[in-house]
N, C-alpha and C positions, 0 to 999 in steps of 0.2 A: 570511905571510898570517895573518889573524885570523878565526876563525869561532866565535862565541859567541852563544848564544841563551838568554834567560831568560824564562820564561813562568809566569804564575800563572793558574790556572783550575780548572775542575772536569772530572773524567773523564767522558767521554760513554758509556763502556761498561766492563764489567768487564775485568780484566786477562786476556789470553790467554797462558798460559805453555806453552812447549814446550822441549825439550832437544835439543842437537846430539848427534851420535854420540859426541863426546868427553865428554858429560855437562854441558856448560855451559848454563845457563838463558838463554832469550831470551823476553822478555815484550813484548807489544804492546798498545797502547791508543790512545786519542785524548783530547786535552784541548780544551776550549772556553774561549776567552778573549773578553772583551768590552771595547768601548771606547764610552763615552758621550760625546756631543758635542752642540752646539747649532748649527743652521743656520737663519738668519733667524728666530731666536726659538723655533724648534721643536726640542724635545729628541729626539735620535735615538740609537739604539744599533746598533753594528756588532759582529757575532760572527764569530770566526775559529776554525775547527776545524783542529787540527794532529795528525797521527799522531806517536806517541812510541814509542821502543823502549828497553827496559832490558836489560842484560846481567848474567850471572853472579849474584852474591849479591843485588844490587839488584833483579833480576828476581824472585827468590824472595820478597824482602821486600815488593815491590810487590804480588805475587799474594796474599800473606798478609794484608796490612793495608788495601789499597785496593779500593774498589768503585766502581761507577758513581755519580757525584755527589760523590765524595771531592774535597775542595779540596787542591790540591797546587801547590808551586813546583818547577819543574824548571830546571836549568841544563844545557846541553849544546851540541852542535854541529849545524848544519844539514847534512842529508845528502840527496843527490839519487839516488833509486832509479830504475832503468830495467829493464824486462822486456818479454817478448813474451807477450801473453795467449793464451787457448785458440783464438781466431780468427786468430792470426798477426799481430795488430796490435801495434805498438810502443806501450808505455805508459810513463809516468813520473810521479813525484810527489816532492815534498819532504817530509821528515820530520825529527824531532829525535832524535838519539841522546843519551839522558840520561846525563850524567856525575855529577850530584848532584841529589838530590831532597830536598824537605822537606815533610812532611805537615803541613797547616795546619788540619785539623779539630781540634775541642776534645778535651781529654784524657778528658772524660766519656764520649764515644762510643767505639765500637770502631774508629774510623777512623784511629788512630795517635796519636802524641803530640807532633807538631811537631818530631820528631827529624830530623836530617840524615843521609843515608846516601850515601856515595860509591859511584858505579857501579864495577864491577870488570870492565870490558870486556877481553876477550882472556884472561882467567884460565882456566887449564885445570881440569878437574874433579878432577885428582889433587891439586892444591894446596888445602889447607884454608884457608878464609877466616878470617883472624885478626881478630876484632873487638877493638877497643881495650878494654883492661881499665879499667873505671871503678870505682875503689875509693873507698869513702867514707872519708875521713880526718877524724878528729876534730880540730877546731882546738885549738891549744895553749891559747889563751885567747880568750874572746869579750868584746869591748868594744862596748857600745852606742854607735852614732855620736852625737856631740854635735849639738845643734840648731844650733850655730854653723856646721857644715859644710853644712847644708841651705840651698838658696837660698830667699830670701823669695818670697812669692807675687807681689809687685810686680815682681820681676826676671824672672819667667817670661813669655816673649812669648805673646801670644794669636794663634793662627793660625785664620783664617776659611776653612774648607774646606766646600764644598757637597757633601753626601753623594752627589749624582748624579754627581760627578766621580770618585768612588772606583771603580776598575775591578772590584771584587769585592764 
């Protein structure tokens, strides 16, 4: 079976971070996505609110960099949660367990840098998260690209997109 969800939207509330007894971080929030469409010539917008859950290091990163209103892309899997509330009623909801996130806010703000962070679900607290090492390597030689490699403006297709159709 295949269970994959990709959402782009804005957080509707600040990240709520907590830790398991084993020390693994779990963060919860909610994302709002929208869809604009036209019915009988009338423009409409449909908003969908989805709860999201981050685990381990990605929970800590989300808590550190994301705030209510932050624009984010999340990839993950749909999860069906069931529980009994304080009144003894059975409750349920769908949520997304985040496997990868990408912060989409501009670099100028404090909202992140458009970097992608893999979720570390199920990682124990004793294991140290090993971030990939990004070392700046000086190129051996730099050559300016020739103008012959650049496509001419006449060969670039023109795409007509109505701004009201863009979902964010």
